[in-house]
C-alpha positions in Angstrom: -17.1 -31.3 10.5 -14.6 -33.7 12.0 -14.0 -33.6 15.7 -11.1 -31.6 16.9 -7.8 -33.4 17.5 -6.8 -34.3 21.0 -5.1 -31.4 22.8 -1.9 -33.5 23.2 -1.7 -34.6 19.5 1.7 -33.6 18.2 2.3 -31.6 15.1 4.3 -33.7 12.7 6.4 -32.1 9.9 7.8 -34.5 7.4 10.3 -33.6 4.7 8.9 -30.0 4.5 10.4 -27.7 1.9 9.2 -24.3 0.6 10.3 -22.6 -2.6 9.0 -19.2 -3.6 7.6 -18.2 -7.0 11.0 -17.2 -8.2 12.4 -20.6 -7.4 14.4 -19.5 -4.4 14.4 -22.0 -1.5 12.9 -20.4 1.5 13.0 -23.5 3.7 15.4 -26.5 3.3 13.9 -29.9 3.8 13.1 -30.5 7.4 11.4 -33.1 9.6 10.3 -32.4 13.2 7.7 -33.4 15.7 6.3 -30.6 17.9 4.8 -31.7 21.1 1.5 -30.1 22.2 1.1 -28.2 24.3 4.5 -26.6 24.1 6.3 -23.3 23.4 8.5 -23.1 20.3 10.9 -20.3 19.4 11.8 -19.9 15.7 15.1 -18.0 15.4 17.1 -16.9 12.4 17.6 -13.9 10.1 14.5 -12.1 8.6 13.3 -13.6 5.4 14.8 -17.0 6.2 13.5 -20.4 7.1 11.9 -19.2 10.4 9.5 -17.0 8.5 8.6 -19.6 5.9 8.0 -22.2 8.5 5.8 -19.9 10.5 3.8 -19.1 7.4 3.4 -22.8 6.6 2.0 -23.4 10.1 -0.3 -20.5 9.7 -1.4 -21.7 6.3 -0.3 -18.5 4.6 2.0 -20.3 2.2 1.8 -23.7 0.6 4.4 -26.3 1.0 6.5 -27.2 -2.0 7.3 -30.7 -0.7 6.5 -32.6 2.4 3.6 -32.5 4.8 2.4 -31.0 8.1 -0.2 -33.0 10.1 -2.0 -32.7 13.4 -3.6 -36.1 14.2 -5.7 -36.8 11.0 -5.8 -33.1 10.0 -3.5 -32.1 7.1 -2.3 -28.6 6.7 -2.5 -28.9 2.9 -6.1 -30.0 3.0 -9.2 -27.8 2.5 -9.5 -24.8 4.7 -12.5 -26.0 6.7 -13.3 -28.2 9.7 -12.3 -27.9 13.3 -8.6 -28.5 12.5 -8.4 -25.4 10.4 -9.3 -23.3 13.5 -6.4 -24.6 15.5 -3.7 -22.6 13.8 -3.3 -19.0 12.6 -0.4 -16.7 11.6 0.1 -13.2 12.8 3.2 -11.8 11.1 4.6 -8.3 10.8 2.8 -7.7 7.5 -0.9 -7.1 7.9 -3.3 -9.3 6.0 -6.9 -8.4 5.5 -9.4 -10.8 4.0 -13.1 -10.8 3.7 
């Protein structure tokens, strides 16, 4: 297991785009760097880009294009290692897994 990223390593989002299974764009291409630690508010209508972005950060949905990284850890990589434990998603819809 790789060591955990530094607590001040930023989250880098590059050219991120999400399209659902029907081909509807859920998140237009975006690039942003989120400082850590920080507080971020995602605002917008339900079912819009704020929900898709939160699900990408919580690894509930795969990106269609682009990347999300924290230090050397990639959000699109395998679901193991110390980096995977740094993010989770708790939305309004319950998700149970075993």
